[in-house]
C-alpha positions as CSV (number, residue, x, y, z in Angstrom):
1,M,123.5,153.4,161.4
2,V,120.2,154.2,164.0
3,F,117.9,154.4,161.2
4,L,119.4,151.1,159.7
5,V,118.6,148.8,163.1
6,L,115.1,150.5,163.0
7,K,114.3,149.5,159.9
8,A,116.1,145.9,160.0
9,Q,113.7,145.4,163.0
10,M,110.1,146.4,161.3
11,D,111.4,143.9,158.5
12,F,112.6,146.2,156.0
13,P,114.5,143.9,152.9
14,L,118.1,145.2,153.4
15,T,119.3,144.5,149.9
16,R,122.0,146.5,147.9
17,S,119.5,149.2,146.6
18,S,117.8,149.7,150.0
19,L,121.2,150.4,151.1
20,F,121.7,153.1,149.3
21,V,117.9,154.4,150.1
22,T,118.7,154.6,154.0
23,L,121.9,156.5,153.2
24,I,120.1,158.9,151.3
25,E,116.9,159.2,153.7
26,T,119.8,159.3,156.9
27,C,121.5,162.4,155.0
28,A,118.2,164.1,154.6
29,I,117.4,163.8,158.1
30,V,120.7,165.1,159.0
31,V,120.9,167.8,156.7
32,T,116.9,169.2,157.6
33,T,118.0,168.9,161.6
34,L,121.1,170.8,161.0
35,M,119.0,173.7,159.0
36,L,116.4,173.6,162.0
37,V,119.2,174.3,164.2
38,W,120.3,176.6,162.1
39,V,117.1,178.8,161.5
40,R,116.5,178.8,165.7
41,N,120.2,180.0,166.8
42,A,119.2,182.8,163.8
43,V,116.0,183.9,165.2
44,H,117.5,183.8,168.4
45,E,120.3,186.0,167.4
46,F,118.0,188.0,165.6
47,E,115.8,188.5,169.2
48,S,119.2,189.3,171.2
49,A,119.6,192.4,168.8
50,V,116.5,193.7,169.4
51,N,116.1,193.4,173.0
52,Q,119.7,195.1,173.1
53,I,118.9,198.1,171.1
54,S,116.0,198.3,172.7
55,D,117.6,198.7,176.6
56,I,118.1,202.1,176.2
57,P,120.1,203.6,178.8
58,Q,117.6,206.2,180.6
59,K,117.9,208.3,183.3
60,K,114.2,208.4,184.2
61,V,111.6,206.2,182.7
62,S,107.7,206.4,183.8
63,D,105.7,203.6,184.2
64,S,102.0,204.9,185.0
65,A,99.7,207.0,182.6
66,L,99.7,210.1,185.1
67,E,103.6,210.1,185.2
68,K,103.9,209.8,181.4
69,Q,101.9,213.4,180.9
70,S,102.6,214.7,183.7
71,V,106.9,215.0,182.6
72,L,105.2,216.7,179.3
73,Y,103.0,218.6,180.9
74,R,105.7,220.4,183.6
75,E,107.8,221.2,181.0
76,V,105.3,223.4,179.1
77,R,104.2,225.0,182.1
78,R,107.4,226.0,183.2
79,A,108.2,227.2,179.6
80,R,105.1,229.2,179.6
81,N,105.3,231.2,183.3
82,H,109.0,232.0,182.8
83,Q,108.4,233.1,179.4
84,R,111.4,230.6,177.8
85,P,111.0,229.3,174.4
86,L,110.3,225.6,173.8
87,V,109.3,223.3,171.1
88,L,107.3,220.2,170.4
89,L,108.4,218.0,167.5
90,A,105.6,215.4,166.1
91,I,108.1,212.4,164.1
92,G,106.9,209.4,162.6
93,V,109.1,207.1,160.0
94,E,107.7,206.6,156.5
95,E,105.7,203.5,156.5
96,K,107.1,202.4,152.9
97,S,110.8,202.8,153.6
98,I,110.3,200.3,156.3
99,Q,108.2,197.7,153.9
100,A,110.1,198.3,151.0
101,S,113.3,196.6,152.7
102,M,111.3,193.3,153.2
103,E,109.9,193.2,149.6
104,R,107.0,191.9,150.7
105,L,108.3,188.2,151.3
106,L,107.6,188.6,154.7
107,Q,104.2,187.7,156.6
108,E,102.2,190.2,158.8
109,A,104.1,188.9,162.0
110,Q,107.4,189.2,160.5
111,Q,106.7,192.6,159.2
112,N,105.5,193.5,162.7
113,F,108.8,192.4,164.5
114,I,111.0,194.1,162.3
115,R,108.6,196.9,162.1
116,Q,109.4,197.3,165.7
117,Y,113.2,196.5,165.5
118,T,113.4,199.5,163.6
119,L,111.1,201.8,165.7
120,A,113.6,200.6,168.7
121,R,116.7,201.5,165.7
122,V,115.4,204.9,165.5
123,S,114.6,205.4,169.3
124,K,118.4,204.7,170.0
125,T,119.7,207.1,167.8
126,L,117.0,210.0,168.1
127,C,118.1,209.5,172.3
128,E,122.1,209.7,171.5
129,K,122.0,213.1,168.9
130,L,119.6,214.9,171.1
131,E,120.8,216.8,174.6
132,D,120.6,215.6,177.8
133,C,117.8,218.1,178.7
134,D,115.8,217.2,175.6
135,L,112.6,214.3,175.9
136,V,112.2,211.5,173.6
137,V,108.6,209.9,174.2
138,Q,107.7,207.1,172.1
139,T,103.8,206.5,170.9
140,D,103.1,203.2,169.2
141,N,105.0,204.0,166.0
142,N,106.3,207.6,166.6
143,F,107.7,209.7,168.2
144,L,107.3,213.2,170.2
145,I,110.5,215.0,171.3
146,L,110.4,218.2,173.6
147,L,113.4,220.7,172.9
148,P,113.2,223.0,175.7
149,E,115.0,226.7,175.5
150,T,114.7,226.0,171.4
151,K,113.1,228.4,169.1
152,L,111.6,227.5,165.4
153,E,114.4,229.3,163.7
154,D,116.4,227.0,165.3
155,L,115.2,224.2,164.5
156,S,116.1,223.6,160.8
157,D,119.3,222.2,161.3
158,L,118.8,219.9,164.0
159,T,115.9,218.6,162.2
160,D,118.1,217.6,159.1
161,R,120.9,216.3,161.2
162,L,118.5,214.0,162.8
163,R,117.3,213.0,159.2
164,N,120.6,212.7,158.0
165,Q,121.3,210.4,160.9
166,V,118.6,207.7,160.7
167,S,119.0,207.6,157.4
168,K,122.4,206.3,157.3
169,D,122.6,204.4,160.9
170,I,118.9,202.5,159.9
171,G,117.8,203.1,156.1
172,V,114.4,204.9,156.9
173,E,113.3,208.2,156.2
174,I,111.8,210.5,158.9
175,Q,109.3,213.4,158.5
176,V,108.8,216.3,161.5
177,G,106.0,218.0,162.3
178,A,106.8,221.2,165.1
179,A,105.0,223.6,166.8
180,S,106.6,226.5,169.3
181,L,105.3,227.5,172.8
182,P,104.1,230.8,172.8
183,H,103.6,230.9,169.0
184,D,101.9,227.7,168.6
185,G,99.5,227.5,171.6
186,F,100.3,227.7,175.7
187,T,98.9,224.2,176.3
188,F,100.6,220.4,176.0
189,E,97.3,219.3,174.3
190,G,97.6,222.5,171.6
191,L,101.1,221.8,171.0
192,V,101.0,218.2,170.6
193,D,98.0,219.1,167.9
194,K,99.4,221.6,166.2
195,A,102.6,219.2,165.4
196,N,100.6,216.5,164.8
197,L,98.9,218.5,162.2
198,E,102.0,219.0,160.5
199,L,103.7,215.6,160.6
200,Q,100.4,214.7,159.0
201,A,100.8,217.0,156.2
202,N,104.2,215.8,155.3
203,M,103.6,211.9,156.1
204,E,102.6,209.8,153.2
205,S,101.2,207.1,155.6
206,K,98.6,208.3,157.9
207,L,98.7,208.0,161.5
208,F,97.5,210.3,165.0
209,I,99.2,211.0,168.3
210,E,96.8,211.0,171.2
211,P,99.1,212.0,174.1
212,E,97.1,209.2,176.8
213,Q,99.2,206.7,174.4
214,L,102.6,208.8,175.0
215,F,105.8,206.8,176.6
216,V,108.4,208.2,178.1
217,K,112.0,206.8,176.3
218,H,114.7,209.1,177.7
219,K,114.4,211.8,180.2
220,V,117.2,213.8,182.0
221,T,116.8,216.4,185.0
C-alpha cells in the first residue's frame, strides 16, 4: 500500500495493468527483504557456533610468548632431569579434506572462516580425548601435543583413536609426526624439529611449525 501511494504521488499512471506491475514489484521487495533477513540470521547462527566451539574449557591458558614456550620447556626439562619418558606429537589437518567439503563454491574469505571453524572443532576433540596431564598447543593451522610419561611404543593405539575420532566427529583427516625423549633429542627445539619433519613426510599439504608461534590451548597441572 505504501509503495502504491508513493507511485501515485510521483504521478505514475494507476491503470489496471500498472496496478498488476506494482503488485509484482511489491512482492519482489517483500521476498528480497525476507531473504536478506534469513541470510543475516544464518550468518549470525554460524558465527555463534564457531564462538561456542572455540570456547574450550581451559584450566590454564598462557598469554605471553614467554609463558607459551616455558610450559613446554618445563615439561621437557622435568622429564629429562628425572629420566622419565616423554613424547611430543606434531599434528596437522590435511588441507584437501577441508577444501573438498566446500567444492570450490566459497571465496577465499569464506574458506578461511571454514578452516578456522574446522580447526576449532579439531582442537576441541583433541582436548576432550586426551588425558588431563597432556598438553595441546595450537599454531596457526596445526597442533603440538605433549604426552608426559609416554613411550613411543604406546603411541599406535592413541594416534589411531585420535584419527578415528576426528574423522567421525568432523570429517577431516589428521596426520601425525612423533618425537620422544631421550631417543630423538634432549631439547624442546630438537623434539619439535623431529616431530615436524616426520609430520611433513606424512602430509600432502606442506607446513612448518615454529616454536615461537605456539599457543597453549589446554593445560592441567
